[in-house]
Backbone as a ProteinNet text record, in pm:
[ID]
protein_1_A
[PRIMARY]
MFHSNTERLIDYWRSRRGEARLPTRMAVDPADFSDIVAQTFILGRVATGIYPIRLAGAFLGELHQRDLRQQNALSLFRERDKLEVKAALEASRRRPEPLVVTVEVPTDGPSMNMEILFAPLAGTETSPERFLGLYQPLNMVSRLRGLPAQEFAVRNLVGMSPANQETPRLRLATLDGRRIA
[TERTIARY]
1556.4	1551.6	1508.9	1588	1558.3	1520.2	1478.4	1443.9	1573.3	1554.8	1668.8	1764.8	1713.9	1801.8	1886.8	1824.6	1901.4	2009.9	1969.6	2073.5	2185	2151	2243.7	2346.2	2298.6	2393.5	2482.7	2425.8	2502.1	2618	2577.8	2677.1	2788.1	2740.6	2836.4	2933	2874.5	2957.9	3069	3017.1	3113.7	3221.8	3183.2	3291	3389.1	3344.9	3433.3	3534.6	3503.9	3593.1	3716.9	3697.1	3809.9	3858.5	3987.5	4041.6	4042.3	4003.8	3995	3869.9	3866	3759.4	3627.6	3644.5	3539.6	3596.3	3512	3557.3	3568.3	3643.2	3652.3	3547	3521	3427	3486.5	3609.9	3674.7	3650.6	3625.6	3606.3	3468.9	3377.7	3237	3222.5	3173.3	3150.8	2997.9	2923.7	2779.1	2735.2	2830.8	2798	2775.7	2823.5	2808.1	2663.7	2586.9	2447.4	2359.9	2383.3	2321.3	2167.8	2115.7	1962.7	1900.1	1977.7	1908.6	1976.8	2060.8	2137.8	2044.2	1926.3	1829.5	1778.3	1795.2	1751	1864.8	1980.8	2095.1	2133.1	2211.4	2259	2398.1	2467	2588.7	2572.4	2591.5	2595.5	2739.6	2760.6	2891.5	2873.4	2981.9	2971.1	3070.9	3014.6	3089.6	3135.6	3033.1	3057.2	2935.8	2937	2824.2	2694.1	2598.9	2466.2	2463.8	2568.5	2567.4	2612.7	2508.3	2525.2	2472.5	2539	2485.7	2471.4	2362.6	2336.4	2426.6	2528.7	2622.2	2567.3	2518	2458.2	2326.5	2227.4	2095.8	2041.1	2004.8	1952.7	1813.3	1770.3	1642.7	1525.3	1521.1	1409.6	1390.8	1499.9	1486.3	1431.2	1474	1416.6	1268	1227	1091.5	1003.4	1052.3	976.5	962.3	1062.3	1056	1010.4	1009.1	974.9	1056.7	1179.3	1280.3	1420.6	1514.2	1651.3	1705.1	1763.9	1809.6	1961	2026.5	2172.4	2205.1	2298.2	2345.1	2251	2137	2046.3	2098.8	2089.7	2119.2	2023.7	2071.8	1988.2	1897.4	1938.3	1853.5	1727.5	1732.1	1609.3	1497.3	1520	1422.3	1344.3	1388.4	1318.8	1242.2	1141.5	1061.6	1155.9	1131	1207.4	1237	1137.5	1153.4	1236.9	1259.4	1349.5	1494.7	1518.9	1652	1764.5	1743.6	1850.7	1881.4	1783.5	1802.7	1876.2	1834.4	1902.7	2048.4	2065.3	2200.2	2289.3	2245.3	2323.7	2349.2	2251.6	2269.3	2377.5	2371.9	2467	2605.4	2622.1	2760.2	2808.6	2712.9	2755.5	2798	2723.1	2750.7	2887.9	2917.3	3049.7	3168.1	3143.5	3247.9	3270.9	3170.5	3185.6	3278.2	3283.2	3181	3102.9	2976.7	2883.1	2762	2694.2	2576.9	2464.6	2371.4	2256.6	2138.6	2027.4	1902.5	1795	1733.1	1637.3	1499.3	1403.6	1266.8	1182.4	1127.8	1050.4	915.2	823.5	701.3	717.2	674.9	682.4	541.1	513.8	381.5	372.8	250.8	225	96.2	45.7	-77.6	-199.2	-170.1	-273.9	-219.2	-198.8	-156.6	-10.7	35.3	175.4	229.7	356.7	417.4	534.1	583.1	696.8	820.9	932.5	1059.2	1178.3	1274.2	1396.8	1501.1	1579.7	1688.1	1817.1	1910.8	2038.4	2139.2	2226	2336.2	2459.1	2552.5	2667.3	2796.3	2869.5	2982.5	3097	3144.9	3267.3	3379.3	3498.9	3617.6	3651.3	3698.3	3752.9	3902	3960.5	4102.4	4152.5	4285.9	4340.9	4283	4246.4	4194.9	4044.3	3972.1	3831.8	3764.1	3646.2	3579.3	3509.5	3458.5	3385.1	3258.3	3201.2	3078.2	2993.3	2873.3	2777.9	2727	2727	2652.5	2513.4	2412.6	2275.4	2175.6	2070.8	1964.3	1830.5	1742.9	1602.3	1535.1	1472.4	1410.9	1266.2	1170.8	1029	986.8	898.6	847.6	699.8	648.9	512.2	520.1	410.1	405.3	411.6	509.6	531.9	403	339.3	219.4	107.7	112.5	2.9	10	130.6	144.3	72.6	38.6	-39.7	37.3	168.8	239.6	262.1	213.8	217.5	363.1	418.9	557.3	562.5	678.2	701.2	717.7	672.1	689.1	798.3	827.1	927.3	901.3	1010.5	998.5	971.6	892.6	867.9	943.8	1037.8	1124.9	1036.6	1039.7	970.3	1072	1198.7	1295.8	1434.7	1534.6	1671.6	1746.4	1821	1891.3	2037.7	2131.1	2273.3	2312.5	2412.6	2453.6	2573.9	2615.3	2726.2	2702	2804.1	2788	2742	2777.4	2737.2	2588.2	2514.6	2370.9	2295	2371.2	2315.5	2268.5	2178	2122.5	2232.3	2239	2343.2	2279.3	2361.8	2311.6	2241.3	2136.5	2060.1	2132.5	2127.8	2192.9	2119.2	2208	2148.1	2185.2	2101.5	2131.7	2243	2335.1	2436.5	2439.9	2481.2	2488.1	2627.8	2665.3	2789.6	2759.3	2778.8	2746.2	2601.3	2507.4	2373.8	2323.3	2409.4	2365.6	2371.3	2267.8	2265.3	2368.7	2443.9	2550.7	2534.8	2453.6	2416.4	2290.3
-4891.9	-4886	-4745.2	-4682.9	-4550.8	-4559.6	-4445.6	-4441.9	-4477.5	-4526.8	-4579.7	-4461.8	-4345.2	-4225.6	-4193.9	-4198.1	-4174.6	-4276.5	-4404.3	-4508.2	-4496.6	-4456.1	-4435.8	-4322.9	-4218.4	-4113	-4144.3	-4222.6	-4275.9	-4368.6	-4454.8	-4549.8	-4461.6	-4358.9	-4281	-4210.5	-4152.4	-4087.6	-4183.7	-4306.3	-4404	-4440.1	-4448.5	-4488.8	-4372.9	-4247.4	-4134.8	-4119.8	-4172.2	-4148.6	-4241	-4355.7	-4451.7	-4494	-4484.4	-4520.6	-4405.5	-4286.4	-4167.6	-4179.1	-4095.1	-4096.9	-4043.2	-3947.8	-3890.2	-3826.4	-3814.7	-3757	-3603.4	-3544.2	-3398	-3349.1	-3221.1	-3167.9	-3191.1	-3184.4	-3205.8	-3350.9	-3441.5	-3582.4	-3612.1	-3515.1	-3525.8	-3466.8	-3545.4	-3490.5	-3502.3	-3387.5	-3393.7	-3465	-3475.2	-3551.7	-3691.9	-3750.2	-3885.7	-3918.1	-3821	-3836.7	-3722	-3703	-3591.1	-3603.4	-3720.8	-3732.3	-3686.4	-3671.6	-3621.6	-3492.5	-3435.1	-3316.8	-3198.3	-3187.9	-3088.6	-3095.4	-3215.4	-3241.5	-3231.6	-3198.9	-3202.6	-3057.1	-3048.9	-2925.1	-2943.1	-2836.7	-2833	-2730.1	-2778	-2693.5	-2659.7	-2538.4	-2512.5	-2529.3	-2522	-2515.8	-2407.2	-2303.5	-2197.5	-2225.3	-2268.3	-2304.4	-2394.4	-2442.5	-2527.6	-2444.8	-2498	-2437.7	-2343.2	-2313.5	-2220.8	-2304.6	-2339.4	-2415.1	-2350.7	-2247.8	-2179.9	-2273.1	-2258.8	-2340.7	-2269.7	-2340.2	-2285	-2309.4	-2424.2	-2463.9	-2528.2	-2498.2	-2566.2	-2593.5	-2725.1	-2765.5	-2693.8	-2698.3	-2635.3	-2681.8	-2805.8	-2868.5	-2785.8	-2759.6	-2695.8	-2557.6	-2476	-2348	-2354.4	-2448.6	-2466.1	-2508.8	-2592	-2638	-2519	-2442.7	-2337.5	-2206.2	-2195.4	-2079.4	-1955.3	-1983.5	-1872.4	-1928.5	-1833.3	-1867.8	-1898.4	-2017.5	-2054	-2032	-1985.1	-1965.7	-1876.6	-1905.7	-1839.9	-1838.8	-1898.7	-1922.2	-2027.8	-2020.2	-2119.7	-2235.3	-2357.7	-2475.5	-2498.2	-2467.9	-2487.3	-2407.1	-2295.8	-2210.6	-2276.9	-2382.3	-2462.5	-2552.6	-2568.9	-2653.4	-2581.1	-2650.8	-2591.4	-2557.8	-2457.3	-2411.6	-2531.7	-2609.1	-2718.7	-2833.4	-2831.8	-2939.3	-2897.5	-2775.2	-2723.6	-2778.9	-2783	-2830.8	-2979.8	-3058.9	-3201.8	-3220	-3140	-3146.4	-3100.6	-2995.3	-2936.3	-3044	-3106.3	-3214.4	-3328.9	-3368.3	-3486.6	-3442	-3316.6	-3281.2	-3285.5	-3235.7	-3229.5	-3372.7	-3461.6	-3603.1	-3667.6	-3632.5	-3691.3	-3644.6	-3521	-3460.6	-3525.5	-3554.9	-3608.8	-3756.8	-3831	-3976.9	-4024.6	-3983.4	-3909.1	-4018.4	-4002.3	-4088.2	-4001.7	-4047.2	-3974.7	-3980	-3886	-3862.9	-3848.1	-3922.5	-3911.1	-3864	-3755.1	-3693.9	-3707.2	-3772.1	-3783	-3671.8	-3591	-3476.4	-3472.2	-3403.3	-3367.9	-3233.8	-3218.5	-3088.8	-3020.4	-2933.3	-2872.9	-2751.7	-2722	-2595.8	-2542	-2435.5	-2387	-2476.7	-2583	-2679.3	-2821.1	-2909.7	-3042.3	-3045.4	-3162.5	-3182.5	-3311.8	-3332.5	-3450	-3493.1	-3611.6	-3658.7	-3662.3	-3645.7	-3634.7	-3686.9	-3741.2	-3775.2	-3663.7	-3617.5	-3528.7	-3592.8	-3611.6	-3669.7	-3563	-3587.7	-3493.1	-3581.1	-3571.9	-3657.2	-3559.8	-3566.9	-3475.4	-3488.1	-3372.5	-3373.7	-3300.4	-3350.6	-3295.4	-3163.9	-3076.1	-2950.9	-2961.9	-2865.1	-2859.9	-2739.6	-2716.9	-2600.3	-2476.8	-2466.6	-2345.9	-2341.6	-2448.7	-2449.4	-2511.3	-2457.7	-2512.2	-2646.5	-2708.6	-2830.5	-2811.6	-2916.4	-2913.3	-3033.5	-3026.6	-3147.2	-3150.3	-3270	-3306.6	-3352.2	-3289.6	-3323.2	-3359.1	-3419.7	-3460.6	-3437.3	-3378.2	-3380.1	-3489	-3594.4	-3696.4	-3710.5	-3662.4	-3674	-3824	-3847.5	-3988.5	-3990.4	-3881.3	-3873.9	-3791.6	-3789.2	-3709.6	-3563	-3488.6	-3350.8	-3267	-3322.8	-3248.7	-3234.2	-3316.1	-3304	-3172.4	-3102.2	-2971.4	-2863.2	-2889.1	-2792.8	-2662.8	-2666.1	-2548.4	-2449.4	-2497.1	-2415	-2429	-2317.5	-2326.1	-2409.1	-2470.4	-2549.5	-2453.7	-2492.5	-2423.2	-2491	-2453.9	-2520.5	-2663.7	-2739.1	-2889.5	-2937.9	-3037.2	-3105	-3241.6	-3254	-3377.6	-3493.1	-3603	-3724.6	-3831.3	-3827.7	-3930	-3889.4	-3923.9	-3894.9	-4027	-4066.7	-4190.5	-4163.2	-4190.8	-4184.7	-4322.1	-4319.7	-4442.3	-4504	-4446.6	-4501	-4633.1	-4718.6	-4842.8	-4823.7	-4705	-4684.9	-4672.2	-4648.3	-4631.8	-4763	-4867.1	-5001.1	-5043.3	-5145.8	-5188.9	-5250.1	-5208.4	-5259.9	-5376.1	-5466.9	-5570.9	-5514.1	-5583.5	-5537.2	-5574.1	-5486.6	-5518.5	-5637.3	-5724.8	-5841.8	-5820.8	-5876.8	-5862.8	-5964	-5915.3	-5995.3	-5985.4	-6093.3	-6094.7	-6144.5	-6092.9	-6136.5	-6170.5	-6292.1	-6334.2	-6312.2	-6327.6	-6314	-6166.5	-6070.6	-5930.3	-5889	-5814.3	-5768.2	-5647.1	-5665.3	-5561.9	-5491.2	-5545.3	-5486.4	-5532.4
-1029	-1171.9	-1211.5	-1304.2	-1350.3	-1499.5	-1551.9	-1698.7	-1767.9	-1891.7	-1969.1	-2006.2	-2027.6	-2051.4	-1933.5	-1816.5	-1690	-1668.9	-1688.4	-1677.2	-1781.9	-1898.8	-2012.3	-1974.1	-1918.4	-1886.6	-1758.3	-1669.7	-1558.7	-1605.8	-1697.7	-1760	-1833.7	-1904.8	-1980.6	-1884.9	-1774.3	-1673.7	-1618.5	-1591.2	-1532.5	-1639.5	-1765.6	-1865.8	-1887.9	-1861.6	-1880.2	-1768.3	-1648.8	-1541.9	-1547.2	-1615	-1627.2	-1492.7	-1461.7	-1341.2	-1233.9	-1278.2	-1189.4	-1102.1	-1001.2	-904.7	-977.8	-1069.9	-1148.8	-1272.5	-1374.9	-1503.4	-1488.8	-1580.1	-1587.8	-1688.4	-1687.4	-1784.2	-1931	-1951	-2076.8	-2129.1	-2039.9	-2083	-2132.2	-2114.6	-2155.9	-2294.6	-2387	-2523.8	-2548.7	-2553.4	-2573.9	-2708.3	-2797.9	-2923.6	-2892.4	-2782.5	-2742.2	-2702	-2662.8	-2629.7	-2687.6	-2821.2	-2888.8	-2892.7	-2890.3	-2897.6	-2768.2	-2658.2	-2536.5	-2480.5	-2564.4	-2521.1	-2482.5	-2538.1	-2507.4	-2359.7	-2301.2	-2166.5	-2071	-2115.6	-2026.8	-1985	-1880.5	-1826	-1762.1	-1732	-1658.7	-1545.8	-1426.3	-1310	-1267.1	-1217.6	-1154.1	-1011.2	-931.7	-786.3	-740.9	-691.9	-640.6	-494.5	-416.7	-277	-235.4	-120	-62.1	-80.3	-155.5	-174.6	-282.4	-349.3	-464.2	-591.1	-674.1	-795.7	-919.8	-974.1	-1089.9	-1210.4	-1282.7	-1404.4	-1515.3	-1565.8	-1667	-1808.4	-1839.9	-1966	-1940.7	-2025.2	-2007.7	-2150.4	-2167.4	-2291.7	-2318.7	-2445.3	-2484.7	-2400.9	-2369.2	-2293.1	-2162.1	-2086.3	-1959.7	-1975.2	-2082.2	-2100.6	-2137.3	-2213.8	-2243.8	-2127.8	-2045.4	-1928.6	-1827.6	-1805.9	-1709.6	-1774.9	-1903.2	-1982.1	-1944.7	-1925.9	-1897.3	-1920.9	-1930.2	-1934.2	-1798.3	-1777	-1647.8	-1623.7	-1722.6	-1704.2	-1593.3	-1503.4	-1389.1	-1276.3	-1288.4	-1172	-1087.1	-956	-859.7	-875.6	-907.4	-927.3	-809.5	-688.9	-571.4	-565.4	-636.8	-650.5	-727.4	-793.1	-874.7	-780.7	-654.6	-560	-451.7	-401.5	-285.1	-169.6	-99	16.6	112.8	136.7	239.2	183.1	56	-6.2	-35.2	-27.9	-70.3	17.9	148.3	236.7	208	182.8	154.6	14.7	-79.4	-209.1	-195.6	-127.7	-109.7	-42.1	59.7	136.9	42.1	-42.5	-131.5	-241.9	-292	-387.2	-338.3	-217	-150.7	-119.9	-85.4	-61.6	-194.3	-301.1	-427.7	-476.5	-448.5	-490.5	-411.9	-283.8	-195	-225.4	-262.9	-275.6	-385.1	-506	-587	-672.5	-670.5	-750.1	-793.9	-894.7	-943.6	-841.3	-847.7	-762.7	-856	-827.8	-904.3	-808.2	-840.9	-759.7	-835.1	-778.8	-845.5	-788.9	-876.5	-844	-901.1	-838	-902.4	-958.9	-1079.8	-1146.7	-1151.9	-1054.7	-1058.9	-1149.5	-1195.5	-1270.9	-1209.9	-1274	-1221.5	-1254.1	-1322.9	-1367.4	-1322.4	-1423.5	-1398.6	-1361.7	-1322.9	-1287.5	-1358.6	-1352.6	-1398.7	-1308.4	-1320.5	-1247.5	-1336	-1276.1	-1356.1	-1270.2	-1335.4	-1269.8	-1307.7	-1214	-1234.5	-1184.1	-1287.4	-1257.8	-1237.8	-1136.8	-1104.7	-1097.4	-1192.3	-1197.4	-1178.8	-1068	-1044.1	-1146.5	-1178.7	-1266.8	-1198.7	-1215.1	-1148.7	-1200.6	-1101.4	-1137.7	-1164.8	-1219.7	-1237.5	-1155.3	-1161.9	-1092.2	-1137.6	-1266.1	-1327.8	-1352.9	-1326.9	-1346.5	-1229.8	-1190.8	-1075.9	-1106.2	-993.7	-1006.3	-1082.7	-1139	-1213.3	-1184.6	-1230.5	-1232.8	-1366.9	-1430.3	-1558.6	-1508.4	-1573.2	-1526.2	-1646.9	-1610.8	-1706.8	-1650.8	-1721	-1687.6	-1766.3	-1697.6	-1765.6	-1726.7	-1805.4	-1768.4	-1759	-1663.7	-1648.6	-1698.3	-1736.5	-1790.1	-1920.6	-1996.3	-2116.2	-2081.3	-2137.9	-2115.4	-2158.9	-2262.4	-2314.3	-2214.3	-2115.6	-2010.9	-1934.3	-1941.3	-1870.7	-1952.7	-2076.7	-2159.1	-2174.8	-2184	-2203.9	-2085.2	-1967.2	-1850.3	-1791.6	-1743.3	-1690.8	-1561.6	-1540.9	-1421	-1302.2	-1189.3	-1067.1	-987.2	-866.8	-782.1	-769.7	-790	-779.1	-642	-635.6	-502.4	-507.5	-415.9	-408.6	-357.7	-432.4	-388.1	-340.2	-401.3	-361.7	-406.1	-327.4	-365.8	-351.6	-455.6	-453.7	-508.4	-411.6	-453.4	-505.6	-602.3	-663	-592.8	-485.6	-412.4	-345.3	-342.2	-270.7	-125.6	-69	67.5	79.6	-29.2	-24.1	-41.7	-65.3	-82.6	54.3	51.9	180	266.3	388.6	480.1	562.1	613.1	693.9	820.5	857	976.7	1103	1203.1	1335.7	1398.9	1456	1525.1	1671.2	1760	1901.7	1935.2	2023.4	2073.2	2222.5	2287.8	2430.7	2474	2593.2	2651.9	2796.9	2833	2971.4	3003.4	2906.1	2933	2925.8	2908.6	2900.5	2748.4	2710.7	2573.3	2560.1	2450.7	2432.3	2292.4	2204	2079.7	2020.4
[MASK]
+++++++++++++++++++++++++++++++++++++++++++++++++++++++++++++++++++++++++++++++++++++++++++++++++++++++++++++++++++++++++++++++++++++++++++++++++++++++++++++++++++++++++++++++++++++

């Protein structure tokens, strides 16, 4: 179960893809979620591990207290979490299904928890692939007391693909009295 804004944007993404594997950037209209557009962003994908932030809502700039445009999104995560996030983004792109990363947002003082949604968008012959994203705080942002966010600490990654649903557990099988599985 995710925050209602996260669920809403996932549902929106799914409605925009229709019968296609995933929606295009042109299928996404920010006016459809104007009340949370300040929390949204668009990532590009240049190559594996290179995800420049193309557009960032006002909330992102306020949280980080800097302009994030053209910065690699992986640079927002702790060094030890970058490989896991990169692998999850690539898996989300290949499946394709949204990815929700729950992070701790540390500052020089207090911290808060937040969900970050990454929903892949199809590229065309003339435009690269993208991700539609959302920063959804799970605590009161005011608790950060205006301190800038530091590198995010990943707490959980959840892909929305049916492949990530719980699979049946392996049962022991025997053949002529010998265990084979």
